[in-house]
Steps between C-alpha positions, in 0.01 A plus 500: 500500500798733546600433144158614377532819704846584371449401139576791258341464157738764359824316584791522262441150356138565418564493124731197511379167374428265796701223326821707536423561871417128548831403330694741722339376821541133400871538413579687825299262709668191352840657550427557873378146547792344309785719630592382848683821596398737779702786354309472174165533692642797696565670166162407339279609785598868518481527123151359496401730785627806312341366180158474674523857631620640167250308278189544706570846646390382840638679807792316661328496832198315341735244349662449835162434652430263219812292587438530876265204527711242310820619658349463848368155407844395356687624813300282734516206266879534462549522874352149531746387237801649678407347835627147553331281762698199622272248660737209512633587844303467821399869481412671175762768407413795283789655316589702195785386282673650200342251254150587613569871469644453149201296392254748647673786328496322164132424535413856605698663213366265231140524629497878526652528151225273363240716679640812338475337158138390563412856623649651181284261287184579700551876495562524125208281376130503536285185557364539148853510347599186702184317395573591134851366541369175648267460204783576261712215647200269456387458862153349511230776516345345806812560708545850362141601579526335843822709566321823400184432698697395813705826489183707454317305776789565745505875416116524565521310829790710614312818421188368687705396804669837516170692471330282768796525733514882465128520563536292822787717615290814448228346715763425773444123464859423611523733796414247771680173536184297525362643177807441289440123452133557426584772245754279332271205486230723341752637259607150385143377467396804291804464272420136451143581415614774266735266329213262421296788371784623271559149372132461414488851340811423295350172367173670415672794324725267294205275417294794383782607272507160335838398648662246264810403713701801386537846651605756235695818576546802277879531475675815385779458243832635646639808333844346468401133442829392343754684714632395836527765763851581640345443844501129413803430296752716691435319836493173313850571363620589851352179641652285230842652562476448870381147444815397305742706716390391844 
């Protein structure tokens, strides 16, 4: 949902063919997965971070907030990797060794680099563009439409949940400790009922429009369809050089 709030439809790759962006993301992602070098990931992540800020024109603080949740999750996950519990002795001994720290560091750097690549992909493509790409590579229409409807369904439920939660807070539903659980249970039940209503309304609307197992989008032809933006090939050259040097 944070992605949907930060998405800028006037980003610098708006006129670039999605195939070029998909090729760029695929090459970089494969290189990160194949290259077992922490220094390489240390170089890729800041470049991707700068690339996200420059391409999307999003404020740096907002991008930091976007990375805050995965970074916090990865920190706690990597701490469990670094800790070594020895249960062979009479008493369990918790320790941190150099191998655990090295493994946790490698996992963290590789994971956050992959997250930055995924964020770049999500912030430079709309759902309609991604669905058209899936159809272009011959993915079955059922899975493409399911992907689109699921994303739309999540957006609607998130909006409904936020609106209901705000309304409850305005009515001081969470002021007393005893009323918090009652308010939360009411919120969950109403969101569940609303989800059923939205599902039924979506089915009726698609059926009334003679849905034939294919959702069609109007796509705009890029202004520079045959050119590759320097925003893509310059970082790709840098990444390729680093891949063979390191």
